[in-house]
Phi, psi and omega in degrees: 000141183284160179295325179299318179294323180296331183278347180299314178297325178296314181298318178299320182292319177298317180297318179298316180297316178299318180295318177299317180299320178297312180302314181300321179293328176294322177294319184283322185295129178295149179300144178292138180253145181301134181299327181295325177300314181295323179296311181294328175296317180294317181293321178297317177297322181291319180288327177294318178296329180276354178088005179270088189290324179297314179292323178298314178300320176302312181297316181294325178292321177293319177300319178293327178291324178288330182215102183293346178265016183277104179291327181294324180293319179294321178296320178296318178296327178294322179293325177295315182294322179298317178297331179272358179086012180267078190295319183295319178293320178298314179302316180299317183289320176297321178295317179295323177296318178294327179294328179277329181211098183292347179262014178281093186300327181297321181292321177298316181297317182291327174292325175297319179300317178299317177296319180296323180297332182270355183087011180268078190289327182296304178296331176296312181299324179296317179299312182298321179292325176297321179294321180291330176298326178281316186224089180301338178270008181285089188293331177296318178296321179291322175297317179295325176297318179297321176300315180296318179295325176295319178297327181275002180079010178272072192289321179297316176297318178299318182297322180296319178297319181293325176297321177297313183296310182295335176286318183273333180229068186297343181278351185278093187300320178301330180291321178294319177297317178298322176296323176297317180295316179297320179296322175299317180297327177273006179063031175256079188292322178298315179294323177298318180297319180295316179294321178298321178296320178297320180293321180296322181298326187269330184213067183299130176082000180293156181303312182298327176294318181294323179297314180296321179295318179300317179296317181294320178294323182297312182292338176277359178092356179271077185291325178297312179294324180296312181295326178295316180294317183290321176298322177296321177297317179293326178290319178293323183218086187299337182271003181282111186285330179296317178298316183291319178302309181294327175297314178297319179294326179288325175300324176299311182298331179277357178078014181263075192290324180296314180294320181297319179300313182295319181295318183287328180293327178295323178288320183295330178299332179260335179237070187290346181258014182270111181298326182298323181288317177302317179297314178300318179294323176298316178303312179297320178295323178293321178296333178271004179070018177269081189291326179298312179296322180297312178299320179298316180293314179296319178297320178297317180297318180292324177295316181291325185225082186303338180270008180282085187298327180294326179294316179296317181297312182290330176294320179294320179296317179294321178295318175300319179296334177273358182082019179259076187292323181299314180293324178295323176297324178294317179297319179293325175295322175296319179297321181294343179282343182280148192251354182289159180300313178298325181292322178297320178295316179297324179295324176295319178296318179299318177296320178295324174301314181296330181277350181284129179299000000 
């Protein structure tokens, strides 16, 4: 056989390999997106940032028309719906965006925000973590996860997340305010003061700064100053639930129970799954000697947050005050199952209550 004939199989093999490589590159390369889609996505984001919701919706709708598989367009339309207060519509759009692109971290974050608004901190934290799994540098998702952990009472974990955010984005004033709030919850007043000063430098007079200041003044015993700061925050932004929640809790400390009840009920209407608010309302009902309402609120708090040891302890006390010793023993039994140090201490108190004539 001639050398020319021997080279034919090699030439054919090389050609086949080159053809396969071309096919593989076609499989890996993402599909080209219409340039008009990208232009309208940018314009929609710009108009959304400027607060022009109608124009933002128009641009995102045109982007979706150019590319029906555009997860970013659906996510943008969801943000418009969220800004208009249309939570159900926003949830639908964010969910559809994730169905098109499960790695769209922004849609995961936005669904988490919807959960957090309702007081469902666990599913919210899960959503934020899913966004971080896709993009570990997504600082807004990390900040939101810290907010969720704070709502759930996981203060140390929230602090760790906020330390990461303030290190990577030191200009983000709300993160410094949140760090101050978490430090207050951990009874680290010096650290809270340092974080609050950083927040003031970046956003003097902002609502989140006033909320953090109010919390710090409250733990310092300055209830008048705390109420003044928190009332100012509520006046500046009436829809800020964090400001209204802290205002209500401070009213409890000040002994203004009627005002506290009204303030907390306004928050509960928007955050029906927040165990902390149910617990506070149960405490207020107990102070008014309305034991039936107190038991209902404490039971709801314990159901929403089974590890809420204070809810179980106060529920048992209210049940005993009603003469329901059998139900109180069940509440104490639930409390005894919890393993945290505060829960064990509360379980001993609960046992002592049961032994009291």
